[in-house]
C-alpha positions in Angstrom: 111.7 -11.5 236.3 113.5 -8.3 237.4 116.8 -10.2 237.6 116.4 -11.6 234.1 115.6 -8.1 232.8 118.6 -6.6 234.7 120.9 -9.4 233.3 119.5 -8.9 229.8 120.0 -5.1 230.0 123.4 -5.7 231.3 124.3 -7.9 228.4 122.7 -5.6 225.9 124.7 -2.7 227.3 127.9 -4.7 227.1 127.1 -5.9 223.6 126.3 -2.3 222.5 129.6 -1.0 223.9 131.5 -3.9 222.2 129.7 -3.2 218.8 130.4 0.5 219.2 134.1 -0.2 219.9 134.3 -2.5 216.8 132.6 0.2 214.7 135.0 2.9 216.0 138.1 0.7 215.4 136.8 -1.0 212.2 140.0 -0.4 210.2 142.3 -1.6 213.0 140.3 -4.8 213.5 140.3 -5.4 209.7 144.1 -5.0 209.6 144.6 -7.2 212.5 142.4 -9.9 210.9 144.3 -9.6 207.6 147.7 -9.7 209.4 146.7 -12.8 211.3 145.4 -14.4 208.1 148.7 -13.7 206.3 150.8 -14.9 209.2 148.8 -18.1 209.5 149.1 -18.8 205.7 152.8 -18.1 205.8 153.3 -20.6 208.6 151.2 -23.2 206.7 153.3 -22.5 203.5 156.6 -22.8 205.4 155.5 -26.1 207.0 154.3 -27.6 203.7 157.6 -26.6 202.0 159.6 -28.1 204.8 157.6 -31.4 204.5 158.1 -31.4 200.7 161.9 -30.8 201.0 162.2 -33.5 203.7 160.2 -36.0 201.6 162.3 -35.2 198.5 165.5 -35.7 200.5 164.2 -39.0 201.8 163.2 -40.1 198.3 166.7 -39.2 196.9 168.4 -41.1 199.8 166.1 -44.1 199.3 167.1 -44.2 195.6 170.8 -44.0 196.6 170.2 -46.8 199.0 168.5 -48.9 196.3 171.3 -48.4 193.8 174.3 -48.8 196.1 172.8 -51.4 198.4 175.0 -50.2 201.3 175.0 -51.7 204.7 172.9 -50.0 207.4 176.1 -48.4 208.8 177.2 -47.2 205.3 173.8 -45.7 204.6 173.9 -43.9 207.9 177.3 -42.5 206.9 175.9 -41.3 203.6 172.9 -39.7 205.3 175.1 -38.0 207.8 177.5 -36.9 205.1 174.8 -35.2 203.1 173.5 -33.4 206.2 177.1 -32.4 207.2 177.8 -31.0 203.7 174.5 -29.1 203.8 175.5 -27.4 207.1 179.0 -26.6 205.9 178.5 -25.5 202.3 176.1 -23.3 200.3 174.3 -26.4 199.0 171.1 -27.8 200.4 170.8 -31.3 201.7 168.5 -32.1 198.8 171.2 -30.9 196.3 173.8 -33.0 198.1 171.5 -36.1 198.0 170.9 -35.5 194.3 174.6 -35.4 193.6 175.0 -38.6 195.5 172.2 -40.1 193.4 174.1 -39.0 190.2 177.4 -40.5 191.5 175.6 -43.7 192.2 174.1 -43.8 188.7 177.6 -43.4 187.3 178.8 -46.5 189.0 180.7 -45.1 192.0 180.4 -47.2 195.2 179.7 -46.0 198.7 183.3 -45.7 199.8 184.2 -43.7 196.7 181.3 -41.3 197.2 182.1 -40.8 200.9 185.8 -40.5 200.6 186.6 -38.7 197.4 183.7 -38.0 195.0 181.6 -35.7 197.3 184.5 -33.3 197.9 185.5 -33.2 194.2 182.0 -32.6 193.1 181.5 -29.8 195.6 184.8 -28.2 194.4 183.7 -28.4 190.7 180.3 -27.0 191.4 181.7 -24.1 193.5 184.5 -23.2 191.1 182.5 -23.3 187.9 179.0 -22.3 189.0 177.5 -25.6 187.9 174.6 -27.2 189.6 175.8 -29.8 192.0 174.1 -32.7 190.1 175.7 -31.5 186.9 179.1 -31.3 188.5 178.7 -34.9 189.9 177.8 -36.1 186.4 180.7 -34.3 184.7 183.3 -35.4 187.2 182.3 -39.0 187.4 181.8 -39.3 183.7 185.2 -37.8 182.9 186.7 -40.2 185.5 185.1 -43.2 183.9 185.8 -42.2 180.2 189.5 -41.5 180.8 190.1 -44.5 183.1 190.8 -42.4 186.2 190.6 -43.6 189.7 188.4 -41.9 192.3 191.5 -40.9 194.2 192.4 -38.9 191.1 189.1 -37.1 191.0 190.4 -33.8 192.5 193.0 -33.7 189.7 190.2 -34.3 187.1 188.2 -31.5 188.7 191.1 -29.1 188.7 191.7 -29.9 185.0 188.1 -29.3 184.1 188.0 -26.1 186.1 191.2 -24.9 184.5 189.8 -25.7 181.0 186.4 -24.0 181.6 187.9 -20.9 183.3 190.6 -20.3 180.7 188.6 -20.9 177.6 185.3 -19.8 176.2 183.7 -23.1 177.4 181.0 -22.8 180.0 180.7 -25.9 182.2 177.6 -26.9 180.4 179.5 -26.8 177.1 182.1 -29.1 178.6 179.3 -31.4 179.8 177.8 -31.6 176.3 181.2 -32.1 174.6 182.0 -34.9 177.1 178.5 -36.5 176.5 178.9 -36.4 172.7 182.5 -37.3 172.2 183.3 -39.7 175.0 183.2 -42.7 172.8 185.7 -41.2 170.3 188.1 -40.4 173.1 187.8 -43.9 174.6 188.2 -45.6 171.2 191.2 -43.5 170.3 192.8 -44.0 173.7 193.1 -40.2 174.2 194.3 -39.5 177.7 192.6 -36.9 179.9 195.4 -34.4 179.9 195.1 -34.1 176.1 
């Protein structure tokens, strides 16, 4: 009985000292709790954003795979190319995958995307300030409308850049003009340089 009382008194004393310390440092403990809560939520937000971006990237690449129907080796090259461009440019892997998706929608094949179209699209987006997907659509559409080869795509991009930089056209204006008047240019056999 004496031992139980001694043990109980000992715990009561320790608890009282602990509660007194908490009371004395109430503000500090509250700030520590708030800081840890903010840090925990920041980590959770960062993880959820990372998972979202990764899943979006995978979805874009799956769509590219469905449209192009590349071999396993070609798809791996596309995947590696998008990651390589993400690491070496200002564009994210998701933006690069989205541009590949647009190029595939505009009837370019895997070889054309890997060898010429990605570089030309990046150049157009960088030099005009366009979104990468918009640049991919403009470059590939201009190429198709004016019967250009993908090997000529850098020339097409240089001409578009020159036109938008030396005129009052913004790249979006060029895009809209191309979208609305492509059929007239094609029917009239207007060449690209005109």
